[in-house]
Backbone as a chain_set.jsonl record, in Angstrom:
{"seq": "MTCPKLKKKLWQEIIKKLVALSAEARSADTHESKGQQIEQAMMILRKTSVLQINDVLELFPKSEEKADDLKEYLSTCIDDYNSRMQTARTQIEQNIRRTAKLRKERL", "coords": {"N": [[2.561, 2.839, -24.798], [0.639, 0.935, -22.588], [-2.722, 1.203, -21.262], [-3.001, 0.513, -18.373], [-0.272, 0.713, -17.652], [0.24, 3.364, -18.249], [-1.516, 4.661, -16.489], [-0.377, 3.882, -14.073], [2.138, 5.111, -14.25], [1.363, 7.815, -14.334], [0.11, 8.124, -11.787], [2.354, 7.625, -10.218], [3.882, 9.867, -10.864], [2.287, 11.886, -9.773], [2.431, 11.271, -7.028], [5.171, 11.553, -6.709], [5.429, 14.322, -7.056], [3.935, 15.225, -4.848], [5.522, 14.266, -2.752], [7.842, 15.721, -3.23], [6.862, 18.321, -2.751], [6.324, 18.057, -0.045], [8.905, 17.719, 0.951], [9.933, 20.24, 0.363], [8.342, 21.787, 2.054], [9.225, 20.881, 4.51], [11.88, 21.689, 4.49], [11.532, 24.422, 4.438], [10.324, 24.654, 6.78], [7.557, 24.964, 7.304], [4.865, 24.705, 9.237], [2.123, 24.303, 8.776], [1.802, 22.91, 6.349], [3.469, 20.808, 6.536], [4.094, 17.482, 6.092], [1.543, 17.078, 5.116], [1.33, 16.6, 2.372], [2.508, 14.094, 2.224], [0.637, 12.589, 3.611], [-1.47, 12.854, 1.787], [-0.363, 11.47, -0.376], [-0.262, 8.901, 0.721], [-2.972, 8.446, 1.02], [-3.731, 8.326, -1.646], [-2.426, 5.963, -2.372], [-3.888, 4.148, -0.827], [-6.416, 4.333, -2.001], [-6.181, 3.791, -4.733], [-5.977, 1.102, -7.011], [-3.972, 0.728, -8.679], [-1.371, 1.357, -7.886], [1.182, 0.146, -5.677], [2.849, 0.039, -2.5], [5.558, -0.578, -2.922], [5.95, 0.437, -5.445], [6.295, 3.133, -5.162], [8.015, 3.63, -3.098], [10.72, 4.295, -3.421], [10.542, 6.943, -4.089], [10.286, 8.455, -1.844], [11.989, 10.456, 0.628], [15.308, 9.593, 1.738], [15.474, 8.914, 4.774], [15.021, 8.89, 8.38], [12.613, 10.074, 8.726], [11.057, 9.128, 6.702], [10.237, 6.608, 7.564], [8.602, 7.33, 9.709], [6.63, 8.754, 8.324], [5.496, 6.756, 6.79], [4.664, 4.824, 8.537], [1.982, 4.443, 9.581], [0.559, 3.824, 7.241], [1.92, 1.506, 6.357], [1.439, -0.16, 8.505], [-1.323, -0.472, 8.283], [-1.375, -1.796, 5.809], [-0.117, -4.191, 6.518], [-1.971, -5.189, 8.375], [-4.183, -5.552, 6.647], [-3.114, -7.463, 4.892], [-2.682, -9.529, 6.71], [-5.314, -10.12, 7.385], [-6.296, -11.027, 4.889], [-4.704, -13.281, 4.626], [-5.623, -14.826, 6.766], [-8.247, -15.281, 5.911], [-7.718, -16.778, 3.595], [-6.464, -18.977, 4.775], [-8.589, -20.042, 6.246], [-10.309, -20.759, 4.143], [-8.747, -22.711, 2.879], [-8.625, -24.657, 4.905], [-11.355, -25.333, 5.016], [-11.671, -26.407, 2.451], [-9.983, -28.616, 2.646], [-11.371, -30.156, 4.55], [-13.739, -30.626, 3.083], [-12.701, -32.093, 0.939], [-11.758, -34.363, 2.271], [-14.183, -35.343, 3.198], [-15.484, -35.915, 0.748], [-13.791, -37.926, -0.203], [-14.264, -39.937, 1.658], [-16.932, -40.475, 1.067], [-16.685, -41.513, -1.484], [-15.505, -43.963, -1.08]], "CA": [[2.339, 2.479, -23.414], [-0.737, 0.485, -22.399], [-3.508, 1.997, -20.327], [-2.587, 0.32, -16.981], [1.08, 1.242, -17.463], [0.127, 4.819, -18.265], [-2.135, 5.039, -15.216], [0.62, 3.681, -13.028], [3.148, 6.156, -14.423], [0.755, 9.091, -13.939], [-0.029, 8.135, -10.333], [3.696, 7.763, -9.662], [4.278, 11.274, -11.02], [1.522, 12.67, -8.797], [3.015, 11.023, -5.713], [6.502, 12.156, -6.742], [5.237, 15.759, -6.841], [3.513, 15.419, -3.461], [6.694, 14.038, -1.9], [8.723, 16.881, -3.423], [6.248, 19.444, -2.033], [6.519, 17.796, 1.372], [10.32, 18.01, 1.246], [10.066, 21.7, 0.347], [7.698, 22.3, 3.263], [10.097, 20.561, 5.646], [13.081, 22.543, 4.461], [11.093, 25.782, 4.763], [9.795, 24.534, 8.137], [6.195, 25.485, 7.392], [4.128, 23.724, 10.031], [0.773, 24.027, 8.287], [1.761, 21.957, 5.246], [4.456, 19.77, 6.796], [3.522, 16.132, 6.146], [0.218, 17.012, 4.49], [1.473, 15.975, 1.062], [2.77, 12.668, 2.446], [-0.669, 12.005, 3.924], [-2.218, 12.773, 0.531], [0.229, 10.381, -1.148], [-0.703, 7.647, 1.339], [-4.386, 8.307, 0.696], [-3.776, 7.867, -3.04], [-2.056, 4.544, -2.375], [-5.006, 3.369, -0.273], [-7.608, 4.382, -2.854], [-5.966, 3.303, -6.088], [-5.528, -0.292, -7.133], [-2.915, 0.754, -9.68], [-0.065, 1.438, -7.24], [1.481, -0.513, -4.409], [3.885, 0.792, -1.785], [6.876, -0.793, -3.533], [6.027, 1.244, -6.663], [6.607, 4.529, -4.852], [8.903, 3.725, -1.932], [11.964, 4.984, -3.78], [10.282, 8.373, -4.268], [10.348, 9.127, -0.551], [13.357, 10.807, 1.028], [16.053, 8.57, 2.456], [15.717, 9.379, 6.138], [14.14, 8.278, 9.378], [11.296, 10.675, 8.563], [10.29, 8.27, 5.804], [9.611, 5.571, 8.384], [7.504, 7.955, 10.443], [5.572, 9.096, 7.377], [4.89, 5.555, 6.222], [4.328, 3.856, 9.583], [0.541, 4.157, 9.636], [0.163, 3.145, 6.003], [2.487, 0.158, 6.356], [0.706, -0.911, 9.52], [-2.608, -0.817, 7.662], [-1.092, -2.812, 4.797], [0.155, -5.451, 7.215], [-3.252, -5.661, 8.904], [-4.968, -6.04, 5.511], [-2.469, -8.701, 4.448], [-2.965, -10.528, 7.727], [-6.723, -10.481, 7.229], [-6.419, -11.854, 3.681], [-4.069, -14.576, 4.913], [-6.539, -15.575, 7.626], [-9.343, -15.718, 5.05], [-7.189, -17.857, 2.748], [-6.241, -20.129, 5.65], [-9.91, -20.601, 6.537], [-10.787, -21.411, 2.914], [-7.953, -23.933, 2.68], [-9.095, -25.637, 5.891], [-12.677, -25.797, 4.578], [-11.48, -27.276, 1.286], [-9.406, -29.877, 3.122], [-12.477, -30.922, 5.148], [-14.626, -31.073, 1.994], [-11.99, -33.144, 0.2], [-11.783, -35.571, 3.113], [-15.564, -35.846, 3.193], [-15.732, -36.504, -0.572], [-13.033, -39.182, -0.271], [-14.998, -40.928, 2.461], [-18.147, -40.818, 0.329], [-16.315, -42.316, -2.651], [-15.128, -45.315, -0.642]], "C": [[0.877, 2.078, -23.246], [-1.414, 1.306, -21.312], [-3.106, 1.763, -18.859], [-1.185, 0.871, -16.7], [1.061, 2.762, -17.411], [-0.471, 5.326, -16.953], [-1.116, 4.958, -14.085], [1.664, 4.795, -13.067], [2.599, 7.514, -13.977], [0.593, 9.196, -12.423], [1.334, 8.27, -9.657], [4.175, 9.212, -9.749], [3.556, 12.168, -10.017], [2.132, 12.509, -7.408], [4.408, 11.63, -5.626], [6.408, 13.661, -6.459], [4.824, 16.044, -5.402], [4.68, 15.247, -2.496], [7.658, 15.213, -2.015], [8.168, 18.108, -2.694], [6.427, 19.283, -0.527], [7.949, 18.103, 1.795], [10.559, 19.509, 1.279], [9.482, 22.31, 1.618], [8.575, 22.036, 4.484], [11.328, 21.449, 5.667], [12.731, 23.996, 4.787], [10.519, 25.843, 6.175], [8.439, 25.211, 8.284], [5.328, 24.429, 8.049], [2.777, 23.355, 9.437], [0.741, 22.997, 7.163], [2.739, 20.804, 5.43], [3.748, 18.412, 6.931], [2.175, 15.991, 5.459], [0.295, 16.304, 3.134], [1.743, 14.474, 1.2], [1.461, 11.957, 2.77], [-1.516, 11.855, 2.662], [-1.69, 11.628, -0.334], [-0.224, 9.03, -0.603], [-2.183, 7.386, 1.046], [-4.557, 7.807, -0.744], [-3.445, 6.377, -3.105], [-3.195, 3.677, -1.862], [-6.164, 3.258, -1.261], [-7.41, 3.802, -4.246], [-5.511, 1.855, -6.069], [-4.364, -0.401, -8.113], [-1.531, 0.676, -9.033], [-0.004, 0.62, -5.968], [2.611, 0.276, -3.764], [5.252, 0.621, -2.433], [7.043, -0.014, -4.838], [6.499, 2.669, -6.384], [7.596, 4.698, -3.705], [10.176, 4.5, -2.237], [11.782, 6.492, -3.954], [10.391, 9.16, -2.964], [11.787, 9.414, -0.164], [14.002, 9.695, 1.84], [16.396, 9.099, 3.848], [14.796, 8.647, 7.092], [12.741, 8.888, 9.315], [10.419, 9.82, 7.659], [9.555, 7.201, 6.613], [8.428, 6.143, 9.159], [6.325, 8.257, 9.529], [4.805, 7.865, 6.907], [4.367, 4.578, 7.265], [2.849, 3.465, 9.586], [0.087, 3.387, 8.402], [0.664, 1.706, 5.988], [1.786, -0.731, 7.38], [-0.653, -1.369, 8.981], [-2.431, -1.904, 6.609], [-0.871, -4.175, 5.435], [-1.13, -6.031, 7.787], [-4.129, -6.236, 7.8], [-4.429, -7.374, 5.008], [-2.771, -9.831, 5.426], [-4.405, -11.028, 7.623], [-6.94, -11.379, 6.009], [-5.816, -13.233, 3.893], [-4.974, -15.437, 5.783], [-7.725, -16.11, 6.818], [-8.903, -16.885, 4.174], [-6.985, -19.123, 3.568], [-7.557, -20.835, 5.959], [-10.458, -21.34, 5.321], [-10.037, -22.708, 2.651], [-8.419, -25.021, 3.639], [-10.461, -26.192, 5.502], [-12.548, -26.749, 3.392], [-10.874, -28.618, 1.677], [-10.499, -30.75, 3.74], [-13.425, -31.457, 4.074], [-13.989, -32.217, 1.21], [-12.005, -34.446, 0.982], [-13.163, -36.192, 3.126], [-15.882, -36.525, 1.864], [-14.991, -37.831, -0.723], [-13.737, -40.287, 0.505], [-16.24, -41.402, 1.721], [-17.85, -41.704, -0.876], [-16.003, -43.747, -2.266], [-16.282, -46.011, -0.117]], "O": [[-0.022, 2.787, -23.7], [-0.758, 2.011, -20.545], [-2.886, 2.742, -18.147], [-0.941, 1.431, -15.631], [1.781, 3.374, -16.621], [0.012, 6.301, -16.378], [-1.015, 5.859, -13.252], [2.025, 5.353, -12.03], [3.301, 8.276, -13.313], [0.901, 10.234, -11.836], [1.458, 8.951, -8.64], [4.8, 9.721, -8.819], [4.147, 13.102, -9.476], [2.327, 13.492, -6.694], [4.787, 12.165, -4.584], [7.217, 14.205, -5.708], [5.309, 17.0, -4.797], [4.807, 16.001, -1.531], [8.227, 15.653, -1.016], [8.931, 18.855, -2.082], [6.656, 20.263, 0.182], [8.183, 18.675, 2.859], [11.305, 20.001, 2.125], [10.057, 23.237, 2.19], [8.658, 22.87, 5.385], [11.765, 21.904, 6.725], [13.552, 24.718, 5.352], [10.26, 26.922, 6.707], [8.192, 25.934, 9.25], [5.088, 23.371, 7.469], [2.331, 22.216, 9.576], [-0.247, 22.275, 7.028], [2.828, 19.922, 4.576], [2.896, 18.239, 7.802], [1.714, 14.87, 5.244], [-0.577, 15.504, 2.795], [1.266, 13.677, 0.393], [1.2, 10.863, 2.271], [-2.199, 10.846, 2.487], [-2.469, 10.902, -0.951], [-0.535, 8.12, -1.371], [-2.591, 6.242, 0.849], [-5.418, 6.973, -1.023], [-4.109, 5.62, -3.813], [-3.444, 2.595, -2.395], [-6.816, 2.217, -1.349], [-8.373, 3.365, -4.875], [-4.743, 1.447, -5.197], [-3.837, -1.489, -8.346], [-0.63, 0.019, -9.555], [-1.006, 0.43, -5.278], [3.255, 1.093, -4.422], [6.029, 1.574, -2.491], [8.171, 0.177, -5.294], [7.038, 3.332, -7.269], [7.971, 5.825, -3.382], [10.653, 5.272, -1.406], [12.762, 7.237, -3.966], [10.565, 10.379, -2.976], [12.701, 8.7, -0.577], [13.32, 8.948, 2.542], [17.471, 9.66, 4.066], [13.914, 7.891, 6.683], [11.784, 8.285, 9.799], [9.199, 9.782, 7.817], [8.381, 6.927, 6.364], [7.376, 5.511, 9.252], [5.17, 8.047, 9.899], [3.601, 7.934, 6.658], [3.697, 3.605, 6.919], [2.518, 2.279, 9.592], [-0.671, 2.422, 8.502], [-0.083, 0.79, 5.645], [1.57, -1.918, 7.136], [-1.071, -2.506, 9.199], [-3.24, -2.827, 6.524], [-1.376, -5.188, 4.951], [-1.358, -7.237, 7.695], [-4.751, -7.282, 7.982], [-5.193, -8.3, 4.732], [-3.077, -10.952, 5.019], [-4.668, -12.222, 7.759], [-7.672, -12.366, 6.078], [-6.343, -14.233, 3.406], [-5.082, -16.644, 5.564], [-8.155, -17.247, 7.013], [-9.632, -17.867, 4.027], [-7.298, -20.221, 3.107], [-7.635, -22.064, 5.939], [-11.012, -22.431, 5.457], [-10.64, -23.699, 2.24], [-8.591, -26.173, 3.239], [-10.702, -27.391, 5.639], [-13.229, -27.773, 3.333], [-11.219, -29.647, 1.096], [-10.548, -31.953, 3.481], [-13.863, -32.605, 4.145], [-14.658, -33.19, 0.862], [-12.239, -35.513, 0.414], [-13.306, -37.414, 3.074], [-16.485, -37.598, 1.851], [-15.525, -38.767, -1.319], [-13.797, -41.433, 0.059], [-16.566, -42.589, 1.742], [-18.666, -42.548, -1.248], [-16.222, -44.659, -3.064], [-16.17, -47.163, 0.303]]}, "num_chains": 1, "name": "protein.A"}
């Protein structure tokens, strides 16, 4: 297994354990740790460049609680994606203007 694949697998195992601990806390109905592990898992996703949400989505329980747990993270992902798209759009528009200017100069 290569280093990036190993890193990815290890981070997935860590998140899998955090999700399992969160499920245990919910079934035991312990308020102090309920959702804390999910928050930690989301923090790992934000900080590591190795994992993406689609790498760990299947590890979360199949319930409406999953949507609640992931809402903030997914919202942040969408905002980040939107920002990158706007930056790319701006760069494309600038390149189109530069290309048009260069074409005019060539003629």
